N, CA, C, O and the ligand as a Tripos MOL2 file, in Angstrom:
@<TRIPOS>MOLECULE
protein
  321   319    81     0     0
PROTEIN
NO_CHARGES

@<TRIPOS>ATOM
      1 N          99.1360  100.6550   59.8560 N.3       1 MET1
      2 CA         99.7400  101.9380   59.4470 C.3       1 MET1
      3 C          98.6550  102.8970   58.9410 C.2       1 MET1
      4 O          98.6290  104.0800   59.2800 O.2       1 MET1
      5 N          97.7770  102.3440   58.1280 N.am      2 LYS2
      6 CA         96.7090  103.1790   57.5900 C.3       2 LYS2
      7 C          95.8490  103.7230   58.7380 C.2       2 LYS2
      8 O          95.4270  104.8800   58.7390 O.2       2 LYS2
      9 N          95.6110  102.8490   59.7020 N.am      3 TYR3
     10 CA         94.7730  103.2110   60.8380 C.3       3 TYR3
     11 C          95.4030  104.3710   61.6330 C.2       3 TYR3
     12 O          94.7300  105.3230   62.0280 O.2       3 TYR3
     13 N          96.7140  104.2490   61.8470 N.am      4 LEU4
     14 CA         97.4180  105.2850   62.6060 C.3       4 LEU4
     15 C          97.3610  106.6350   61.8960 C.2       4 LEU4
     16 O          97.1410  107.6720   62.5210 O.2       4 LEU4
     17 N          97.5610  106.6030   60.6060 N.am      5 LEU5
     18 CA         97.5670  107.8330   59.8180 C.3       5 LEU5
     19 C          96.1970  108.5090   59.8950 C.2       5 LEU5
     20 O          96.0870  109.7220   60.0690 O.2       5 LEU5
     21 N          95.1530  107.6750   59.7580 N.am      6 GLY6
     22 CA         93.7990  108.2070   59.8300 C.3       6 GLY6
     23 C          93.5390  108.8660   61.1650 C.2       6 GLY6
     24 O          92.9470  109.9430   61.2320 O.2       6 GLY6
     25 N          93.9770  108.2220   62.2230 N.am      7 THR7
     26 CA         93.7700  108.7690   63.5600 C.3       7 THR7
     27 C          94.4760  110.1140   63.6960 C.2       7 THR7
     28 O          93.9410  111.0650   64.2670 O.2       7 THR7
     29 N          95.6770  110.1660   63.1630 N.am      8 PHE8
     30 CA         96.4490  111.3980   63.2590 C.3       8 PHE8
     31 C          95.7200  112.5550   62.5620 C.2       8 PHE8
     32 O          95.6150  113.6570   63.0990 O.2       8 PHE8
     33 N          95.2290  112.2760   61.3720 N.am      9 ILE9
     34 CA         94.5470  113.3310   60.6110 C.3       9 ILE9
     35 C          93.2900  113.7950   61.3490 C.2       9 ILE9
     36 O          93.0100  114.9900   61.4430 O.2       9 ILE9
     37 N          92.5460  112.8270   61.8640 N.am     10 ILE10
     38 CA         91.3090  113.1840   62.5670 C.3      10 ILE10
     39 C          91.6090  114.0310   63.8080 C.2      10 ILE10
     40 O          90.8800  114.9740   64.1170 O.2      10 ILE10
     41 N          92.6770  113.6900   64.5040 N.am     11 LEU11
     42 CA         93.0230  114.4320   65.7160 C.3      11 LEU11
     43 C          93.6130  115.7940   65.3970 C.2      11 LEU11
     44 O          93.3450  116.7760   66.0900 O.2      11 LEU11
     45 N          94.4170  115.8480   64.3450 N.am     12 ALA12
     46 CA         95.1430  117.0790   64.0470 C.3      12 ALA12
     47 C          94.3010  118.1230   63.3290 C.2      12 ALA12
     48 O          94.4740  119.3180   63.5700 O.2      12 ALA12
     49 N          93.4060  117.7080   62.4660 N.am     13 LEU13
     50 CA         92.6550  118.6670   61.6630 C.3      13 LEU13
     51 C          91.8190  119.6720   62.4620 C.2      13 LEU13
     52 O          91.9710  120.8780   62.2690 O.2      13 LEU13
     53 N          90.9550  119.2090   63.3390 N.am     14 PRO14
     54 CA         90.1280  120.1840   64.0660 C.3      14 PRO14
     55 C          90.9820  121.1530   64.8570 C.2      14 PRO14
     56 O          90.6370  122.3260   64.9990 O.2      14 PRO14
     57 N          92.1000  120.6570   65.3730 N.am     15 CYS15
     58 CA         92.9990  121.4810   66.1570 C.3      15 CYS15
     59 C          93.5840  122.5970   65.2990 C.2      15 CYS15
     60 O          93.5890  123.7610   65.7000 O.2      15 CYS15
     61 N          94.0730  122.2390   64.1220 N.am     16 LEU16
     62 CA         94.6610  123.2240   63.2280 C.3      16 LEU16
     63 C          93.6230  124.2480   62.7840 C.2      16 LEU16
     64 O          93.8980  125.4460   62.7250 O.2      16 LEU16
     65 N          92.4340  123.7580   62.4750 N.am     17 MET17
     66 CA         91.3840  124.6440   62.0000 C.3      17 MET17
     67 C          90.9690  125.6120   63.0950 C.2      17 MET17
     68 O          90.7560  126.7980   62.8430 O.2      17 MET17
     69 N          90.8580  125.0990   64.3060 N.am     18 ALA18
     70 CA         90.4300  125.9420   65.4170 C.3      18 ALA18
     71 C          91.4340  127.0590   65.6510 C.2      18 ALA18
     72 O          91.0530  128.2090   65.8680 O.2      18 ALA18
     73 N          92.7060  126.7210   65.6070 N.am     19 THR19
     74 CA         93.7400  127.7200   65.8440 C.3      19 THR19
     75 C          93.6840  128.8060   64.7730 C.2      19 THR19
     76 O          93.7450  129.9980   65.0730 O.2      19 THR19
     77 N          93.5660  128.3670   63.5160 N.am     20 GLY20
     78 CA         93.5350  129.3320   62.4270 C.3      20 GLY20
     79 C          92.3520  130.2710   62.5680 C.2      20 GLY20
     80 O          92.4650  131.4730   62.3320 O.2      20 GLY20
     81 N          91.2220  129.7100   62.9530 N.am     21 GLU21
     82 CA         90.0170  130.5240   63.0600 C.3      21 GLU21
     83 C          90.1510  131.5890   64.1450 C.2      21 GLU21
     84 O          89.7700  132.7440   63.9510 O.2      21 GLU21
     85 N          90.6960  131.1830   65.2850 N.am     22 THR22
     86 CA         90.8300  132.1140   66.3970 C.3      22 THR22
     87 C          91.6730  133.3160   65.9740 C.2      22 THR22
     88 O          91.3060  134.4660   66.2160 O.2      22 THR22
     89 N          92.7990  133.0330   65.3430 N.am     23 ASN23
     90 CA         93.6860  134.1110   64.9430 C.3      23 ASN23
     91 C          93.0240  135.0330   63.9290 C.2      23 ASN23
     92 O          93.1570  136.2540   63.9960 O.2      23 ASN23
     93 N          92.3080  134.4260   62.9900 N.am     24 GLU24
     94 CA         91.6580  135.2260   61.9690 C.3      24 GLU24
     95 C          90.6380  136.1670   62.5880 C.2      24 GLU24
     96 O          90.5680  137.3500   62.2530 O.2      24 GLU24
     97 N          89.8500  135.6120   63.4970 N.am     25 HIS25
     98 CA         88.8160  136.4240   64.1340 C.3      25 HIS25
     99 C          89.4550  137.5880   64.8600 C.2      25 HIS25
    100 O          88.9910  138.7260   64.7850 O.2      25 HIS25
    101 N          90.5090  137.2860   65.5510 N.am     26 ARG26
    102 CA         91.1680  138.2900   66.3600 C.3      26 ARG26
    103 C          91.6510  139.4410   65.4940 C.2      26 ARG26
    104 O          91.4810  140.6060   65.8510 O.2      26 ARG26
    105 N          92.2530  139.1170   64.3590 N.am     27 TYR27
    106 CA         92.8470  140.1950   63.5830 C.3      27 TYR27
    107 C          91.9920  140.6840   62.4300 C.2      27 TYR27
    108 O          92.2650  141.7320   61.8440 O.2      27 TYR27
    109 N          90.9640  139.9280   62.1070 N.am     28 GLU28
    110 CA         90.0400  140.3850   61.0810 C.3      28 GLU28
    111 C          89.1930  141.5050   61.6750 C.2      28 GLU28
    112 O          88.9020  142.5130   61.0310 O.2      28 GLU28
    113 N          88.8090  141.2820   62.9330 N.am     29 ALA29
    114 CA         88.0170  142.2750   63.6290 C.3      29 ALA29
    115 C          88.8640  143.5070   63.8760 C.2      29 ALA29
    116 O          88.3850  144.4990   64.4260 O.2      29 ALA29
    117 N          90.1190  143.4450   63.4700 N.am     30 GLY30
    118 CA         91.0780  144.5180   63.6670 C.3      30 GLY30
    119 C          90.6670  145.8400   63.0650 C.2      30 GLY30
    120 O          91.4280  146.8050   63.1360 O.2      30 GLY30
    121 N          89.4900  145.9190   62.4760 N.am     31 GLY31
    122 CA         89.0010  147.1860   61.9610 C.3      31 GLY31
    123 C          88.9430  148.2270   63.0500 C.2      31 GLY31
    124 O          89.7830  149.1250   63.1060 O.2      31 GLY31
    125 N          87.9580  148.1110   63.9150 N.am     32 SER32
    126 CA         87.8560  149.1050   64.9660 C.3      32 SER32
    127 C          87.6050  148.4650   66.3170 C.2      32 SER32
    128 O          86.9920  147.4030   66.4230 O.2      32 SER32
    129 N          88.0840  149.1270   67.3270 N.am     33 VAL33
    130 CA         87.9650  148.6480   68.7050 C.3      33 VAL33
    131 C          87.4870  149.8100   69.5670 C.2      33 VAL33
    132 O          87.4530  150.9560   69.1190 O.2      33 VAL33
    133 N          87.1210  149.5060   70.8000 N.am     34 TYR34
    134 CA         86.6190  150.5370   71.7030 C.3      34 TYR34
    135 C          87.6060  150.7430   72.8420 C.2      34 TYR34
    136 O          88.1060  149.7820   73.4260 O.2      34 TYR34
    137 N          87.8760  151.9860   73.1480 N.am     35 VAL35
    138 CA         88.7800  152.2750   74.2540 C.3      35 VAL35
    139 C          88.1530  153.2910   75.1910 C.2      35 VAL35
    140 O          87.4070  154.1770   74.7720 O.2      35 VAL35
    141 N          88.4750  153.1410   76.4750 N.am     36 CYS36
    142 CA         88.0340  154.1060   77.4740 C.3      36 CYS36
    143 C          89.0860  155.2010   77.5200 C.2      36 CYS36
    144 O          90.2830  154.9190   77.5630 O.2      36 CYS36
    145 N          88.6380  156.4540   77.5110 N.am     37 GLN37
    146 CA         89.5820  157.5700   77.5000 C.3      37 GLN37
    147 C          90.1700  157.8710   78.8740 C.2      37 GLN37
    148 O          90.7170  158.9520   79.0920 O.2      37 GLN37
    149 N          90.0600  156.9300   79.7930 N.am     38 SER38
    150 CA         90.6370  157.1190   81.1190 C.3      38 SER38
    151 C          92.1600  157.0640   81.0270 C.2      38 SER38
    152 O          92.7050  156.2700   80.2610 O.2      38 SER38
    153 N          92.8590  157.9150   81.8130 N.am     39 PRO39
    154 CA         94.3290  157.8970   81.7720 C.3      39 PRO39
    155 C          94.8940  156.5370   82.1870 C.2      39 PRO39
    156 O          96.0100  156.1810   81.8080 O.2      39 PRO39
    157 N          94.1150  155.7800   82.9690 N.am     40 GLY40
    158 CA         94.6130  154.4930   83.4480 C.3      40 GLY40
    159 C          94.2540  153.3230   82.5500 C.2      40 GLY40
    160 O          94.6300  152.1870   82.8390 O.2      40 GLY40
    161 N          93.5400  153.5770   81.4780 N.am     41 ALA41
    162 CA         93.0900  152.4840   80.6140 C.3      41 ALA41
    163 C          94.2710  151.8320   79.9080 C.2      41 ALA41
    164 O          95.1490  152.5090   79.3720 O.2      41 ALA41
    165 N          94.2730  150.4970   79.9180 N.am     42 LYS42
    166 CA         95.3690  149.7890   79.2770 C.3      42 LYS42
    167 C          94.8570  148.7910   78.2490 C.2      42 LYS42
    168 O          95.6420  148.1080   77.5920 O.2      42 LYS42
    169 N          93.5310  148.7110   78.1120 N.am     43 ARG43
    170 CA         92.9400  147.7130   77.2200 C.3      43 ARG43
    171 C          92.0940  148.3480   76.1300 C.2      43 ARG43
    172 O          91.5740  149.4560   76.2630 O.2      43 ARG43
    173 N          91.9800  147.5890   75.0400 N.am     44 PHE44
    174 CA         90.9720  147.9620   74.0460 C.3      44 PHE44
    175 C          89.9940  146.8130   73.9380 C.2      44 PHE44
    176 O          90.3450  145.6670   74.2160 O.2      44 PHE44
    177 N          88.7680  147.1100   73.5350 N.am     45 HIS45
    178 CA         87.6870  146.1460   73.5760 C.3      45 HIS45
    179 C          87.0550  145.9400   72.2050 C.2      45 HIS45
    180 O          87.0450  146.8330   71.3580 O.2      45 HIS45
    181 N          86.5260  144.7310   72.0170 N.am     46 CYS46
    182 CA         85.9110  144.4170   70.7300 C.3      46 CYS46
    183 C          84.4870  144.9420   70.6500 C.2      46 CYS46
    184 O          83.9470  145.1110   69.5570 O.2      46 CYS46
    185 N          83.8740  145.2010   71.8030 N.am     47 ALA47
    186 CA         82.4960  145.6830   71.7970 C.3      47 ALA47
    187 C          82.3010  146.7390   72.8610 C.2      47 ALA47
    188 O          82.9190  146.6950   73.9250 O.2      47 ALA47
    189 N          81.4370  147.6840   72.5610 N.am     48 ARG48
    190 CA         81.1560  148.7480   73.5060 C.3      48 ARG48
    191 C          80.4520  148.1900   74.7440 C.2      48 ARG48
    192 O          80.5230  148.7680   75.8280 O.2      48 ARG48
    193 N          79.7780  147.0700   74.5630 N.am     49 SER49
    194 CA         79.0110  146.4850   75.6610 C.3      49 SER49
    195 C          79.8520  145.5740   76.5480 C.2      49 SER49
    196 O          79.3230  144.9370   77.4590 O.2      49 SER49
    197 N          81.1500  145.5060   76.2900 N.am     50 CYS50
    198 CA         82.0180  144.6380   77.0870 C.3      50 CYS50
    199 C          81.9810  145.0320   78.5600 C.2      50 CYS50
    200 O          81.9210  146.2120   78.9060 O.2      50 CYS50
    201 N          82.0180  144.0120   79.4190 N.am     51 ARG51
    202 CA         81.9970  144.2690   80.8640 C.3      51 ARG51
    203 C          83.1770  145.1270   81.3020 C.2      51 ARG51
    204 O          83.0840  145.8950   82.2600 O.2      51 ARG51
    205 N          84.2740  144.9860   80.5910 N.am     52 GLY52
    206 CA         85.4700  145.7370   80.9400 C.3      52 GLY52
    207 C          85.2900  147.2370   80.7640 C.2      52 GLY52
    208 O          86.0540  148.0310   81.3120 O.2      52 GLY52
    209 N          84.2740  147.6200   79.9950 N.am     53 LEU53
    210 CA         84.0260  149.0490   79.7690 C.3      53 LEU53
    211 C          82.9510  149.6020   80.7060 C.2      53 LEU53
    212 O          82.7040  150.8080   80.7370 O.2      53 LEU53
    213 N          82.3190  148.7150   81.4640 N.am     54 ASN54
    214 CA         81.2520  149.1480   82.3660 C.3      54 ASN54
    215 C          81.7510  150.1360   83.4060 C.2      54 ASN54
    216 O          81.0220  151.0390   83.8170 O.2      54 ASN54
    217 N          82.9900  149.9640   83.8280 N.am     55 ASN55
    218 CA         83.5450  150.8180   84.8710 C.3      55 ASN55
    219 C          84.1170  152.1250   84.3240 C.2      55 ASN55
    220 O          84.5880  152.9760   85.0790 O.2      55 ASN55
    221 N          84.0680  152.2630   83.0360 N.am     56 CYS56
    222 CA         84.6540  153.4540   82.4290 C.3      56 CYS56
    223 C          83.8120  154.6850   82.7300 C.2      56 CYS56
    224 O          82.6330  154.7400   82.3810 O.2      56 CYS56
    225 N          84.4230  155.6730   83.3810 N.am     57 LYS57
    226 CA         83.7060  156.9000   83.7380 C.3      57 LYS57
    227 C          84.0050  157.9950   82.7290 C.2      57 LYS57
    228 O          83.5350  159.1260   82.8560 O.2      57 LYS57
    229 N          84.7860  157.6440   81.7390 N.am     58 HIS58
    230 CA         85.1930  158.6260   80.7460 C.3      58 HIS58
    231 C          84.5070  158.3200   79.4220 C.2      58 HIS58
    232 O          83.6590  157.4320   79.3340 O.2      58 HIS58
    233 N          84.8820  159.0570   78.4150 N.am     59 THR59
    234 CA         84.2990  158.8270   77.1000 C.3      59 THR59
    235 C          84.8350  157.5290   76.5090 C.2      59 THR59
    236 O          86.0170  157.2120   76.6420 O.2      59 THR59
    237 N          83.9530  156.7880   75.8590 N.am     60 ILE60
    238 CA         84.4010  155.5860   75.1580 C.3      60 ILE60
    239 C          84.4730  155.9400   73.6750 C.2      60 ILE60
    240 O          83.4890  156.3730   73.0760 O.2      60 ILE60
    241 N          85.6250  155.7530   73.1130 N.am     61 THR61
    242 CA         85.7660  156.0970   71.7040 C.3      61 THR61
    243 C          86.1170  154.8780   70.8710 C.2      61 THR61
    244 O          86.6790  153.9010   71.3660 O.2      61 THR61
    245 N          85.7740  154.9610   69.6070 N.am     62 GLN62
    246 CA         86.0360  153.8800   68.6640 C.3      62 GLN62
    247 C          87.2600  154.2680   67.8460 C.2      62 GLN62
    248 O          87.2730  155.3110   67.1930 O.2      62 GLN62
    249 N          88.2770  153.4350   67.8840 N.am     63 VAL63
    250 CA         89.4910  153.7070   67.1050 C.3      63 VAL63
    251 C          89.8940  152.4420   66.3710 C.2      63 VAL63
    252 O          89.3530  151.3700   66.6390 O.2      63 VAL63
    253 N          90.8280  152.5550   65.4560 N.am     64 SER64
    254 CA         91.2930  151.3540   64.7630 C.3      64 SER64
    255 C          92.1650  150.5470   65.7090 C.2      64 SER64
    256 O          92.8210  151.1030   66.5900 O.2      64 SER64
    257 N          92.1680  149.2440   65.5250 N.am     65 GLN65
    258 CA         92.9560  148.3920   66.4090 C.3      65 GLN65
    259 C          94.4330  148.7510   66.3110 C.2      65 GLN65
    260 O          95.1560  148.7070   67.3070 O.2      65 GLN65
    261 N          94.8740  149.1040   65.1230 N.am     66 ALA66
    262 CA         96.2760  149.4590   64.9260 C.3      66 ALA66
    263 C          96.6380  150.6740   65.7740 C.2      66 ALA66
    264 O          97.7170  150.7410   66.3620 O.2      66 ALA66
    265 N          95.7160  151.6310   65.8250 N.am     67 LYS67
    266 CA         95.9700  152.8410   66.5960 C.3      67 LYS67
    267 C          96.0170  152.5200   68.0950 C.2      67 LYS67
    268 O          96.8730  153.0140   68.8280 O.2      67 LYS67
    269 N          95.0690  151.6750   68.5290 N.am     68 ALA68
    270 CA         95.0300  151.2990   69.9420 C.3      68 ALA68
    271 C          96.3270  150.6080   70.3460 C.2      68 ALA68
    272 O          96.8800  150.8730   71.4130 O.2      68 ALA68
    273 N          96.8020  149.7180   69.4790 N.am     69 GLU69
    274 CA         98.0530  149.0250   69.7780 C.3      69 GLU69
    275 C          99.2160  149.9980   69.7150 C.2      69 GLU69
    276 O         100.1970  149.8660   70.4480 O.2      69 GLU69
    277 N          99.0930  150.9660   68.8390 N.am     70 GLY70
    278 CA        100.1500  151.9650   68.6680 C.3      70 GLY70
    279 C         100.3720  152.7870   69.9270 C.2      70 GLY70
    280 O         101.4920  153.2180   70.2010 O.2      70 GLY70
    281 N          99.2930  153.0090   70.7020 N.am     71 ILE71
    282 CA         99.4580  153.8040   71.9230 C.3      71 ILE71
    283 C          99.6630  152.9100   73.1390 C.2      71 ILE71
    284 O          99.5450  153.3520   74.2820 O.2      71 ILE71
    285 N          99.9740  151.6400   72.8710 N.am     72 GLY72
    286 CA        100.3740  150.7430   73.9550 C.3      72 GLY72
    287 C          99.2470  149.9810   74.6330 C.2      72 GLY72
    288 O          99.4600  149.3640   75.6770 O.2      72 GLY72
    289 N          98.0470  150.0150   74.0560 N.am     73 LEU73
    290 CA         96.9400  149.2750   74.6570 C.3      73 LEU73
    291 C          96.9970  147.8110   74.2290 C.2      73 LEU73
    292 O          97.4570  147.4860   73.1350 O.2      73 LEU73
    293 N          96.5250  146.9430   75.1080 N.am     74 THR74
    294 CA         96.5140  145.5080   74.7970 C.3      74 THR74
    295 C          95.0690  145.0130   74.7760 C.2      74 THR74
    296 O          94.1880  145.6420   75.3620 O.2      74 THR74
    297 N          94.8210  143.8670   74.0910 N.am     75 PRO75
    298 CA         93.4410  143.3740   73.9810 C.3      75 PRO75
    299 C          92.8580  143.0230   75.3460 C.2      75 PRO75
    300 O          93.5450  142.4540   76.1940 O.2      75 PRO75
    301 N          91.6030  143.3620   75.5500 N.am     76 CYS76
    302 CA         90.8960  143.0300   76.7830 C.3      76 CYS76
    303 C          90.7750  141.5120   76.8830 C.2      76 CYS76
    304 O          90.4900  140.8420   75.8910 O.2      76 CYS76
    305 N          90.9900  140.9760   78.0710 N.am     77 LYS77
    306 CA         90.9500  139.5220   78.2330 C.3      77 LYS77
    307 C          89.5180  138.9970   78.1800 C.2      77 LYS77
    308 O          89.3030  137.8140   77.9170 O.2      77 LYS77
    309 N          88.5580  139.8450   78.4200 N.am     78 MET78
    310 CA         87.1660  139.3910   78.4270 C.3      78 MET78
    311 C          86.5950  139.2570   77.0330 C.2      78 MET78
    312 O          85.7210  138.4200   76.8070 O.2      78 MET78
    313 N          87.0650  140.0570   76.0930 N.am     79 CYS79
    314 CA         86.4790  139.9440   74.7590 C.3      79 CYS79
    315 C          87.4480  139.3830   73.7260 C.2      79 CYS79
    316 O          87.0320  139.1470   72.5920 O.2      79 CYS79
    317 N          88.6890  139.1630   74.0490 N.am     80 TYR80
    318 CA         89.5960  138.5710   73.0500 C.3      80 TYR80
    319 C          90.1250  137.2230   73.5280 C.2      80 TYR80
    320 O          90.9000  136.5780   72.8210 O.2      80 TYR80
    321 ZN         86.5750  143.9530   76.6470 Zn       81 ZN81
@<TRIPOS>BOND
     1     1     2 1
     2     2     3 1
     3     3     4 2
     4     3     5 am
     5     5     6 1
     6     6     7 1
     7     7     8 2
     8     7     9 am
     9     9    10 1
    10    10    11 1
    11    11    12 2
    12    11    13 am
    13    13    14 1
    14    14    15 1
    15    15    16 2
    16    15    17 am
    17    17    18 1
    18    18    19 1
    19    19    20 2
    20    19    21 am
    21    21    22 1
    22    22    23 1
    23    23    24 2
    24    23    25 am
    25    25    26 1
    26    26    27 1
    27    27    28 2
    28    27    29 am
    29    29    30 1
    30    30    31 1
    31    31    32 2
    32    31    33 am
    33    33    34 1
    34    34    35 1
    35    35    36 2
    36    35    37 am
    37    37    38 1
    38    38    39 1
    39    39    40 2
    40    39    41 am
    41    41    42 1
    42    42    43 1
    43    43    44 2
    44    43    45 am
    45    45    46 1
    46    46    47 1
    47    47    48 2
    48    47    49 am
    49    49    50 1
    50    50    51 1
    51    51    52 2
    52    51    53 am
    53    53    54 1
    54    54    55 1
    55    55    56 2
    56    55    57 am
    57    57    58 1
    58    58    59 1
    59    59    60 2
    60    59    61 am
    61    61    62 1
    62    62    63 1
    63    63    64 2
    64    63    65 am
    65    65    66 1
    66    66    67 1
    67    67    68 2
    68    67    69 am
    69    69    70 1
    70    70    71 1
    71    71    72 2
    72    71    73 am
    73    73    74 1
    74    74    75 1
    75    75    76 2
    76    75    77 am
    77    77    78 1
    78    78    79 1
    79    79    80 2
    80    79    81 am
    81    81    82 1
    82    82    83 1
    83    83    84 2
    84    83    85 am
    85    85    86 1
    86    86    87 1
    87    87    88 2
    88    87    89 am
    89    89    90 1
    90    90    91 1
    91    91    92 2
    92    91    93 am
    93    93    94 1
    94    94    95 1
    95    95    96 2
    96    95    97 am
    97    97    98 1
    98    98    99 1
    99    99   100 2
   100    99   101 am
   101   101   102 1
   102   102   103 1
   103   103   104 2
   104   103   105 am
   105   105   106 1
   106   106   107 1
   107   107   108 2
   108   107   109 am
   109   109   110 1
   110   110   111 1
   111   111   112 2
   112   111   113 am
   113   113   114 1
   114   114   115 1
   115   115   116 2
   116   115   117 am
   117   117   118 1
   118   118   119 1
   119   119   120 2
   120   119   121 am
   121   121   122 1
   122   122   123 1
   123   123   124 2
   124   123   125 am
   125   125   126 1
   126   126   127 1
   127   127   128 2
   128   127   129 am
   129   129   130 1
   130   130   131 1
   131   131   132 2
   132   131   133 am
   133   133   134 1
   134   134   135 1
   135   135   136 2
   136   135   137 am
   137   137   138 1
   138   138   139 1
   139   139   140 2
   140   139   141 am
   141   141   142 1
   142   142   143 1
   143   143   144 2
   144   143   145 am
   145   145   146 1
   146   146   147 1
   147   147   148 2
   148   147   149 am
   149   149   150 1
   150   150   151 1
   151   151   152 2
   152   151   153 am
   153   153   154 1
   154   154   155 1
   155   155   156 2
   156   155   157 am
   157   157   158 1
   158   158   159 1
   159   159   160 2
   160   159   161 am
   161   161   162 1
   162   162   163 1
   163   163   164 2
   164   163   165 am
   165   165   166 1
   166   166   167 1
   167   167   168 2
   168   167   169 am
   169   169   170 1
   170   170   171 1
   171   171   172 2
   172   171   173 am
   173   173   174 1
   174   174   175 1
   175   175   176 2
   176   175   177 am
   177   177   178 1
   178   178   179 1
   179   179   180 2
   180   179   181 am
   181   181   182 1
   182   182   183 1
   183   183   184 2
   184   183   185 am
   185   185   186 1
   186   186   187 1
   187   187   188 2
   188   187   189 am
   189   189   190 1
   190   190   191 1
   191   191   192 2
   192   191   193 am
   193   193   194 1
   194   194   195 1
   195   195   196 2
   196   195   197 am
   197   197   198 1
   198   198   199 1
   199   199   200 2
   200   199   201 am
   201   201   202 1
   202   202   203 1
   203   203   204 2
   204   203   205 am
   205   205   206 1
   206   206   207 1
   207   207   208 2
   208   207   209 am
   209   209   210 1
   210   210   211 1
   211   211   212 2
   212   211   213 am
   213   213   214 1
   214   214   215 1
   215   215   216 2
   216   215   217 am
   217   217   218 1
   218   218   219 1
   219   219   220 2
   220   219   221 am
   221   221   222 1
   222   222   223 1
   223   223   224 2
   224   223   225 am
   225   225   226 1
   226   226   227 1
   227   227   228 2
   228   227   229 am
   229   229   230 1
   230   230   231 1
   231   231   232 2
   232   231   233 am
   233   233   234 1
   234   234   235 1
   235   235   236 2
   236   235   237 am
   237   237   238 1
   238   238   239 1
   239   239   240 2
   240   239   241 am
   241   241   242 1
   242   242   243 1
   243   243   244 2
   244   243   245 am
   245   245   246 1
   246   246   247 1
   247   247   248 2
   248   247   249 am
   249   249   250 1
   250   250   251 1
   251   251   252 2
   252   251   253 am
   253   253   254 1
   254   254   255 1
   255   255   256 2
   256   255   257 am
   257   257   258 1
   258   258   259 1
   259   259   260 2
   260   259   261 am
   261   261   262 1
   262   262   263 1
   263   263   264 2
   264   263   265 am
   265   265   266 1
   266   266   267 1
   267   267   268 2
   268   267   269 am
   269   269   270 1
   270   270   271 1
   271   271   272 2
   272   271   273 am
   273   273   274 1
   274   274   275 1
   275   275   276 2
   276   275   277 am
   277   277   278 1
   278   278   279 1
   279   279   280 2
   280   279   281 am
   281   281   282 1
   282   282   283 1
   283   283   284 2
   284   283   285 am
   285   285   286 1
   286   286   287 1
   287   287   288 2
   288   287   289 am
   289   289   290 1
   290   290   291 1
   291   291   292 2
   292   291   293 am
   293   293   294 1
   294   294   295 1
   295   295   296 2
   296   295   297 am
   297   297   298 1
   298   298   299 1
   299   299   300 2
   300   299   301 am
   301   301   302 1
   302   302   303 1
   303   303   304 2
   304   303   305 am
   305   305   306 1
   306   306   307 1
   307   307   308 2
   308   307   309 am
   309   309   310 1
   310   310   311 1
   311   311   312 2
   312   311   313 am
   313   313   314 1
   314   314   315 1
   315   315   316 2
   316   315   317 am
   317   317   318 1
   318   318   319 1
   319   319   320 2
@<TRIPOS>SUBSTRUCTURE
     1 MET1         2 RESIDUE 1 A MET
     2 LYS2         6 RESIDUE 1 A LYS
     3 TYR3        10 RESIDUE 1 A TYR
     4 LEU4        14 RESIDUE 1 A LEU
     5 LEU5        18 RESIDUE 1 A LEU
     6 GLY6        22 RESIDUE 1 A GLY
     7 THR7        26 RESIDUE 1 A THR
     8 PHE8        30 RESIDUE 1 A PHE
     9 ILE9        34 RESIDUE 1 A ILE
    10 ILE10       38 RESIDUE 1 A ILE
    11 LEU11       42 RESIDUE 1 A LEU
    12 ALA12       46 RESIDUE 1 A ALA
    13 LEU13       50 RESIDUE 1 A LEU
    14 PRO14       54 RESIDUE 1 A PRO
    15 CYS15       58 RESIDUE 1 A CYS
    16 LEU16       62 RESIDUE 1 A LEU
    17 MET17       66 RESIDUE 1 A MET
    18 ALA18       70 RESIDUE 1 A ALA
    19 THR19       74 RESIDUE 1 A THR
    20 GLY20       78 RESIDUE 1 A GLY
    21 GLU21       82 RESIDUE 1 A GLU
    22 THR22       86 RESIDUE 1 A THR
    23 ASN23       90 RESIDUE 1 A ASN
    24 GLU24       94 RESIDUE 1 A GLU
    25 HIS25       98 RESIDUE 1 A HIS
    26 ARG26      102 RESIDUE 1 A ARG
    27 TYR27      106 RESIDUE 1 A TYR
    28 GLU28      110 RESIDUE 1 A GLU
    29 ALA29      114 RESIDUE 1 A ALA
    30 GLY30      118 RESIDUE 1 A GLY
    31 GLY31      122 RESIDUE 1 A GLY
    32 SER32      126 RESIDUE 1 A SER
    33 VAL33      130 RESIDUE 1 A VAL
    34 TYR34      134 RESIDUE 1 A TYR
    35 VAL35      138 RESIDUE 1 A VAL
    36 CYS36      142 RESIDUE 1 A CYS
    37 GLN37      146 RESIDUE 1 A GLN
    38 SER38      150 RESIDUE 1 A SER
    39 PRO39      154 RESIDUE 1 A PRO
    40 GLY40      158 RESIDUE 1 A GLY
    41 ALA41      162 RESIDUE 1 A ALA
    42 LYS42      166 RESIDUE 1 A LYS
    43 ARG43      170 RESIDUE 1 A ARG
    44 PHE44      174 RESIDUE 1 A PHE
    45 HIS45      178 RESIDUE 1 A HIS
    46 CYS46      182 RESIDUE 1 A CYS
    47 ALA47      186 RESIDUE 1 A ALA
    48 ARG48      190 RESIDUE 1 A ARG
    49 SER49      194 RESIDUE 1 A SER
    50 CYS50      198 RESIDUE 1 A CYS
    51 ARG51      202 RESIDUE 1 A ARG
    52 GLY52      206 RESIDUE 1 A GLY
    53 LEU53      210 RESIDUE 1 A LEU
    54 ASN54      214 RESIDUE 1 A ASN
    55 ASN55      218 RESIDUE 1 A ASN
    56 CYS56      222 RESIDUE 1 A CYS
    57 LYS57      226 RESIDUE 1 A LYS
    58 HIS58      230 RESIDUE 1 A HIS
    59 THR59      234 RESIDUE 1 A THR
    60 ILE60      238 RESIDUE 1 A ILE
    61 THR61      242 RESIDUE 1 A THR
    62 GLN62      246 RESIDUE 1 A GLN
    63 VAL63      250 RESIDUE 1 A VAL
    64 SER64      254 RESIDUE 1 A SER
    65 GLN65      258 RESIDUE 1 A GLN
    66 ALA66      262 RESIDUE 1 A ALA
    67 LYS67      266 RESIDUE 1 A LYS
    68 ALA68      270 RESIDUE 1 A ALA
    69 GLU69      274 RESIDUE 1 A GLU
    70 GLY70      278 RESIDUE 1 A GLY
    71 ILE71      282 RESIDUE 1 A ILE
    72 GLY72      286 RESIDUE 1 A GLY
    73 LEU73      290 RESIDUE 1 A LEU
    74 THR74      294 RESIDUE 1 A THR
    75 PRO75      298 RESIDUE 1 A PRO
    76 CYS76      302 RESIDUE 1 A CYS
    77 LYS77      306 RESIDUE 1 A LYS
    78 MET78      310 RESIDUE 1 A MET
    79 CYS79      314 RESIDUE 1 A CYS
    80 TYR80      318 RESIDUE 1 A TYR
    81 ZN81       321 GROUP 0 **** ****
């Protein structure tokens, strides 16, 4: 019984910690994000150097993540 419990804790802990960390990073960075001012843009990016912004022919602006989500943008799959 002791052995089983130990195994469970060892298996479950890193998993729980990893999940918590991912979420924190995602929303802690929620300060500011980068968006392409193209009318077709649907994503916001965590970094100006993101590959997803390479094709942007318009101005890239820095806005708060809340604002980006407010106008219907979703996180870029390459940086989030
Ligand atoms: Zn991106």
